[in-house]
N, C-alpha and C positions, 0 to 999 in steps of 0.2 A: 493524401488523407484529408478528409473533410470534417475533422472534429472541431466543433465550435464550443468553447467553454462558456457556459451561461451561469453566472454566479448565483442565480436564484433557483437553479435546477441542477442538482448533482446526480449523475447517473449512478446506479447501483454498482455497475462494473465498468471498468475501463480496460482496454487492451494494453499490452506492454508498450506498444507504439504511442498510444495516447498518453500513457504515464510518462514516458521519456520526453515527449513534447512538453508536457506541463512542467516537469523537473527542469528542463532546459530554458523554457520561455517565462516561467513564473516562479523562480526559485524562492522568493520570499513569501509566496502565497500558498505553497504546498508543503506538506510534511509526509515523507515516505516512512511508514512504520512496518518493521519486520516482526511478525508474531511467531516465528519459528522458535524452536528450542535452542538453548545455548550450544549443544553439540552440533546442531545443523549449521549454526553461524560459523563454527570453526571450519566447516567444509568450504563454505563460500558465502559471499555477501555482496550486496549492491552498495557501492560507496555512497556515503551520506545518509543511509537509512538509520533511523532510530530503532533500537532493539527493545521491544517489550514482549516477552513471551505471552502467548494467548492466555494462559492461566492467570497472568498478572494484570490483564486489561481491566477487570472490575475495580481493582484498587487504584487505577489511574483515571477512572471516570471523574470528571471535575477538574483534573489537572491538565488534561489534553486541551490544546487550544481550539476554541470554537470559531475563531476568526480566520482559520486557515483550512484549506482543503486537505483532509487526511486521506492518504492513499495507503491502503492496507495490503500487505502481501505476505505470502507464506511459500511453501514448496510448489504446490500446484494450483492453489486458489480456493480450496475447500475450507480450511480453517479460517483464512482471512475473510471469506464471505460470511462465515458465522460471526466473526468479530465485527464486521461492517454492519450486519443486521443488529447485533447487540448494541453497538454505539448509536445507531439510528433510533433504536427503541429507548435509548437513554438520553435523548435530547440533542444528539449530534446530527445535523442535517448535511453538512459538508464533508461527507465521508464516502469513499468509493473503494470497492474491491479491485485489486489488480488481477484480472482474469489470467489464469495460467501460471501465476506466481513466478518465482525465480527460475523455474525450469524454462518457461516461455521466454523470460528475459535472456537467458543464456542462448537459447536457440535463435532468437530473433534480433536482439539488441547488442549483446556483448558475449561473443563466443569464448572470451577468456574467463568468464565465470564458469567454474566447474559444475558439471551436472552430477547428480547422485540419485 
């Protein structure tokens, strides 16, 4: 994989492989945020992810760190892409969608994470 992290340019989307690399190599510089609903979180989760349901994101604007790269994920990547675009429109530059969401994470990174 030839992903190069450039601090002044954050991609709109990252693959689950790129996300795993950032989580492993830059743990203090990235925050994984799960925007799925609480009942989905009960089915499966990625260890270490912060849970903020999509509908609660607007009330967290201003409280989320702007000095860390925010990695947003959901089930397949649709809701998290909307959250990523919302955060970018509200002054967050260092935010990327995790393409494929937790489903792709289960298929590619950690098969112990149940699929639904």
